[in-house]
N, C-alpha and C positions, 0 to 999 in steps of 0.2 A: 515116193515123197508125195504128200498130200498137196492139194492146190494151195492151201493156206498154212502158214507156219508162224508161230511166235518165235521171236529171235532171242538168242542168249545174249547177244551184244548189239542191241539196236543202235547205240550211239555211234557205231562204226560205219553205219550205212546212211547215205543221204538219198532223199527222193530225187533231187536235182531235176534236170529236164525243164522244158518250157512250161509245164503245168505247175511248177513251183514258183509262181510269180508273187513277188513281194509288194508290187505296186499294181495299180489297175492295169489290166493287160492292154495290148496294142489296140488301136482304134477298131471299132466294130467291123469296119469294112474288111479287116483281115481275117475275121472268123464268120463272116456272112457268106452264104453259098446259095446260088440260084439253081434250082433244079433245071437241067437242060431240056430243050424242046423234045428230044427223042424220048426222054423219060415221061414227060407230060403226055405225049401222044399214047404211049404204052399204058399209062394209068387211066387216061380217058377211056380207052378201049376196055380196060379191065372193069372200070366203074359201070360201063354200059351193059356188062354181062349180068344175067340173072344170078342171084345168090342161091346156093343150095347147101344144106347141111351135109357134111362129109365130102364136099367137093375137094379134089386135090389142090395142093398149093399152086397158085398161079405161076406161070413161067413169065418172068419179067426181066429178061437178060440185061437190058440197058439200065433199068432202075437198080438191079442188084449190083451191077458193076460199079455204078456211080456211088451207091451207098457204101459199098465195101471200100472204095477209095476214100470216101469221106471218113470212114472209121479210122483209116490209117492216118488221116490228117488230125483227127481228134487225139489219137494215141501218141502221135509224134509231135503234136503242137501244144496249144494252150489247154487242151482238155475239154473244149467246148466247140459247138458249131450252131449257128443260127441258119436254119434252112427255110428258104422261101420258094414259092412257085408250085407247091403241091396243089393240085386242082380240087380244093375243098369248097370254094365259094359257090353259093347257089344250090348246094346239095342239102338234103334232109340229114338230120343228125345221125341216123343209123348208117347212111352212106359215108358220112364223114368219119365215123368211128372205124368202119371197115377199111377205108382208104388209109387212114393214119396207121392202123395196125399192120396193113399190108406193106406200106412203105418202110416202116421201122422194122418189120420182119426181115427185110433185105439187109439191114444193118447188123442184126444178130438175133439170137433166140429170145422171144418174148416169154417171160415167166410170170407165174401168178403173184399177185400182190396181197391176196387175202386167202384164208383157209378155204373159202368156197370156190377158188379157182379164178377169180376175177383177174383178167389180164389188161383190160382197159378201164382205168379208174377215173371217176369224175371228181375233179377239184372244183368245188363251188360251195357257196354258202347254203347249207341245208336248213339254216335257222333252227338249230337245236335248242331245246328249252334251257333257260338260264340255270347255271349251277351244275349241270352235268359235265363230267370230265370226258371230253370228246377230242378227236383229232382236229387239229387246227385247220387241216385241209377241208373240213366240212363247215368252216365258219368264215367270217370275213375279217378276223383279227390278224394282226401281224404274226409272223413266224420268226423264230430265231434261226440263225444259220445252222444247217444240219446236212447230213447225208440221209438218204432213204433206206429203210430196212436195216438199220444198224443192229437190231437185236438178232438178226439172222446170221448163222455161221457163214453161209454163202450170201453175203450182202450183194445187192445188184451191182453189176459192173458199170452200167450206164443207166441213166434215166432220160426220158424224153417228155417234154411238155408241149402239147399242141394247143394253140389258142383258138377256140371257136368263138368266144365272145369276151371282150375286155370291158372292165368297169370304166365308167366315165371319170372316176377319180380314184387314185391309189392303185394297189395291186402291182407295184413296181418290184421287179425281180432284183435280188441282191446276190452277188456271187463272190466267193472268196476261196483262196487256195489253202486247203488242208495240208497239201504237200509242202508248201512254203513254211507254214507254222511248224511242221515237223522238223524241217531243217534248221529253223531258228532255235528251237528247243535243243536240237542236237549240239548246236554251237554254244548255247548260253546256259542250259540247265539239263545236261544229259541224265542226271539222276532222276529228275521228274519225268523226262521222256521215257526212261526205262520202266517207270511205274505204269505208263500207259500201254506198254507192251504186255502187261500182265492182266488177267481177266478182271472185269468189273461187271456188275449186275445191270441188266437192261430190262425195262418194261417191255413185254412182248405184245402189248397193245391188244390183248384178248384174241390174238390170232393163233390159237392153239386149241387142242382138244380140252373138253371141260375138266378132265382129271389131271391134266398136265400142269407143271409149274407155271406160274404167271410171270416168271422172269427167266432170262437166260444169262449165261456167263460168257462174255466175249471181250477180248482186248480192243482198245481203240485203234491201235496200230498193229499191223501184221504184214506179212509178205505174201504177195501173190505172184503169178507167173511173169508179171511185168516188173515188179520190184516192190518198193515200199508202198503200202496202201493203208487206207484207214476207214473208219466209220466214226460218226460223231453226231450226237444229239444230247446236249448237256441235260436237258429235262428228263429224257428217257433213262439216262444213267441214274440220276438222283431218285427217280421214282422206282427204278429197279432195285436200288439199294434199300429203299424203304420197304418194298414188297418182300425182299429177302430178310428184312429185319437185321441188316448189317450196315451200321453207320460207316460212311466213308472214312478211311484212315487219313491221317494228316497229310501224308505224301500225295495220296490220290486227290484230296481236296485242293492242295497247292497246284498240282499238275493240271487239274481241270480249270482252275481259275486262270492259270498262266495261258493255257491253250485258248480259253475264251477271249482273253485280252488280245492275243495275237490275231485270231481270225476276225475279230471285230474291229481291228485297227482301220481307221477310215481310209488311210492311203492305199490299203490293199483290197478294198471292196469295190467291185464294179457294179453298176446299176443298169438296168435294161427294162424298157416297157415293151412287153410282148404284144404284138399287134395281131389282129385276126388273120388266120391262115399261116402264121409262122410256127415253126417247130424249133424248140431249143433242146439240143442234145448235150448232155454233160457226162463227164467221167465221174461216176458216183463214188469212187474210191479215192479220189484225189482233190476234188472240188466240193465246196459247200454251196448250198443255195437257200434262199429265204424269200419272203415277199413282205411288202408293207401291207397294212390294213387297207381295206377298200370299201366303197359304197356302191351297191348295185344301182342301175338305172331305175329299177322298180322291182316289185315282188316277182313279176313274171319275166323280166329281162335281166338275167343274171350273168355275172362274170362266169365263164366256163372254160376250163382247161381239161384236156385229156392227158392223163399220166400213164406212161408205159415203162415197165422195168425190163431191162435186157441183160442177159447173163448166159454165157456159153458154158461155163464150168459148173460142175455139180449136176444133180438131177433136175429135171424140168418140173420141180415142185416148189412150193413156197419156201421150205427150209433148204432145199437143194441137197439134202443128204441122201 
């Protein structure tokens, strides 16, 4: 059996579990976690070591054990964790990148986010020329709720955002449960839910070989080793259908509109302002994230997050095949 399956009778299965929250989740204190002192000591010692290409993976037993326990909390809980206490402050950016990747590498396998192999991706306003169609992660405009890498067959299982610099205004993270929306559709409109278990076209964001198709075909909902899972980015689907020259059928249009209304329902959206040094880890197959627009302090002092994708299934490549 493959890691992912589309289901013949999706309406018979519920996502259930704590990650299927229909209202704003429990107070942040219940999903905020402080890195213990023994892990900080371990990481401080690691950061003091000289870097070398091809060096073996560091042995960080305390950090690994703690991050693996955190993963169990994410999997068995609300699907998210806010991590504090990673010793990033006062370090140069290359050291911060190395530390963030090393810590999150104890949580699971880091995988590429781009065809060129990028594993640590910069989320900041690159000030692209007006009129270009670019990823919103390279601008300061607001984002709609989404999962990362939805066009990929092996969509990332988790994403992590590490805040190096926050904007003085805006840049508020928004979180919503895709799992909860799935279960509501299962109860209220199973025929529309069934349509989302059948493939739709996705814009591949130019992350493919030049001769390859510019779109992929993947269902919004599928089944992974945990249970009901999903991928969602309304804009990428609509652009994918345009690239494929295949207008959305009426049922798909209704299903997407219904899903959008559910995930955007105000009572089910949590908000969070990430502060410098914090890491936000999310179950990327059951939760959605977005951010509000923001204004940087100046041209040189910019909001800056590091994004990392984590996935243990599939190959350690962008596509995972």
